[in-house]
N, C-alpha and C positions, 0 to 999 in steps of 0.2 A: 467526456467533457471537452467542449470545443475551446481551443486556445490558438493563438497565432503560432506558427512554426515555419521553419525553413524547409521547403519542399526538396525532395531528392531528385536526381536525374530521372528522366523518363525510364520506366521499367525497373527502377531501383536496383541497378546491376550488382551492388555489393550487399544487398539484402539488409540494409540498415533498418532496425526496428522502428516502425512508425507508431504502432499502437502500444503504448506503455501503460500497463495496468498499475494504478496506485494501490489497489487491493489485488493480491495475486489471483489470477484467473482460477486456479485450482481451489482457492478458498471460497470463491463465489459459487463454483460448481457444487460444493458440498451443501449449499442451501437450495439447490434446484430440486424440482419435483420429478415425477416419473417421465415427464416430457422434456426434461432438460431445461426448464424455465424457472426463473425466480420472480417473485413479486416485489416490486420496488415502489416505495412511497416517495414521490418527488416533493421536496420541501421548498424549492425555489420557483415553483410555478403558481399561477393564480389559483388554480383548482386544487393543487396539491393531490392529484389523483394517484390511485394505485394502478400500476401497469404491470402486465406480465411480459417478461422480456428474457432475452438470452444473456448468459454470463459474459458474452462478448459485446454487449451493447455499449455504445459510445459513452454512456454515463459513467462507466467504470474505468475509462482510460483517458489519457492525454496523448498528444502527438509530439514526439521528439522534444520533450522538456528537459531530459538529461541525455548525456551522450551514450554512444554505443559501448564504450569502455565500462560505464556504470551498469547499463542495462544487461549486457551479456557477460559481465565480469563479476564483480563482488555482489551485485544485487541478485543475480541468478544463483550464486552459491548460497546466499542467505535464504532465499526462497526455497531452494531444493532441500536444504537441511531442515527447514521448518516443516515443509510438507511431509517429509519422511517421519518426523517426530509426531506430527498430528495424526498420521495414519496409525501409528502405534498406540496413541491415546485412544482413538476411536475403536480400535480392535482390542482394547483393554490389555494391551501388552505393557503399557506404562501407566502407573498410578501415582508416581512421584518422580521428581526430576533431580538428576545429579548436576554437578557444576557445569559440565559440558552442555547439557540440555537446557539449563537455565540461561546460558549464554546464547544458545540458538534462539530462544524466545525473546530475550532482550534485543538481539540484533534485528529480528523481524519486526518487533513492536517499534523500535527506534526508526527503522527504515520507513515503516508506514507513516509514523508521525512526521518524519522529515519530508516525505513526499507531499503530504498535505500542506505543510508549511511552505514548501517551495511553490506549490500551485497557487496558494493564497498570495504569496509575495509576487509571483509573476503576473497574476491578474491585476494587481495594483500597479505594477510597473512592467509592462510587457516588452522587455528588451530582448531582441534576438541576438544582438551582439553587444559586447562591452569594450569600450575604448581603452587601450593601453597607452603607456607612455614610457619613454626611455629606451625603446627598442625599435628595430626596423621591421617593417612588414615583409611578407613573402608573396611573390607573384605565383599563385597556384591556380590551376584550372579547377573547375568544379569537380572534374573526375579525380584529380590528384587529392583534393580535399577529402573526397569520400573514401578514397583508398586509405588515407591516413586514419580517418575515423574508424573504418572497418577493422583496422589493425590496432585499434585502441590508442592512437596517438592524438594529441591536440595540435592545433596549428593556429598561426596568426595570419590574418588576411593582409593584402597589400594596403588596406586602409588602417593597419595597425589595430585591428579588432580581433577579439577571440569570441567564438560562439558562446553565448550564455549557457548553453546546455553543458559545455565542458566544465564551467565553473560550478554549476549546480551538481554535476556528478561528483566533483571533488568535495563540495561542501557537505553533501550527504555522507560521504565516506568518513570525513572528519568527525561529524556528529555521531556516527555509529561508534567510532573509536573512543570518543569521549562521552558515551551515553550516560545519562544520569540514572539509568535503570540497571546498571551492570551488577549491583549488589543485591538485587531482588531475588528472593527464592520464591518461585512460582508454584501455584497449586491448581487444582482441577475441580470444577463444579460439574456435576452430571445431572441431567434431567431425566426423569422416567416417563414423562408424558408431555407436558407443555413445552413448546419450542422457543429457543432463543431467536432474537432478531439480530441483525448485524448493521452497524452504522457505516456511513461513508468515511468516518474519521475515528481516531482513537478516543476512548472514553475513560475518564478518571472520575471516580466518585469522591468529591472533595469534602463531603460532610462527615467523613470518618478520619480518625487520626491513628496511623497515617492514612492518607488518601488511598483508595482501592482502585486499581486498574481492572476494567472489565473487558475481556478480550474473547468474544465468542469465536469458536473454530468450527462449529457445526450446529445444526438445530438442537442437538442434545448435549453438547459439551461446550464449556467456557473455561478459559484460563484466567486466573485471577492472581493478583500480586500478593499472595499470602500462602504459606505452606499448609495445604489442606487437600484432602480428597473427600468430597462430600456429595451425596445424592440429595438434591434440593427439591422441595415441594413446589406445587403450582404457585402458591402465594409468593415464594421467593423469586420464582421466574418472572412473575408479573411485575414485581418490584424492580428487578434488575432491568427488565425490558423497558420499564417506564423511565429509568435513568438513561438508558441508551437512546430512546426516542427523544427525550427532552434535550439531549445534548448532541444530537445529530445535526450536522451543518447543512448538507446538501440533500441527503436522502438516507433512508434506511431500507433494508430489504430482508426477506425471509422466504421460507418455503410456501407459507400460506398465511399472509397477513390478514386476509379477510376473516379467516377462522379465528 
């Protein structure tokens, strides 16, 4: 997804992450076919066409929206823990979640939700820098700024501004700490034939009490916000997919949408 961003120095000498996936790349790959491609239904184009594309397509990432401390620090830890747990679910090594595993899912779901909210807010108000007051600025070269960010430090410019991505990184971390989902006990739905689709954004089914979170993790597995391990039939999959599709904001994707 194309947004405004601050470009790095030529050659990106400190290897600051530019492509930041708001859905983990490994999660997208699980929905890919034998050729390593996923099918995406664009919802923000006139034709709303289905395209076959790579999990690394620009539709799945933004550029430097949050800082390196967030990207390569707490966000990476959350994603790594989640991917390890998902592997165990798909391999049938885990059929129910303990408190530690529930927290792993909570953190990943909250992170995903926070990323989407930050993207939406940035698109409304695309500020690269935020003005501060009551402090002095620092005269730093571009090289010095990038050294600081690569070492997970924030900085203030000589104009007494801080990069917005530093604030976004902090905001996401605070939201994860105070997540409204921390008391949820999660469960698993398994499909034997029909495949789940995946949305660009988190999905909550509001017509139930309490509302149900629908969190697909592969074509045949979906995490839900209720304690269950259930093999669901094609009719249930169609109903869940319908909720996902109707509530997708930018796109949805799967292994074979045409089928």
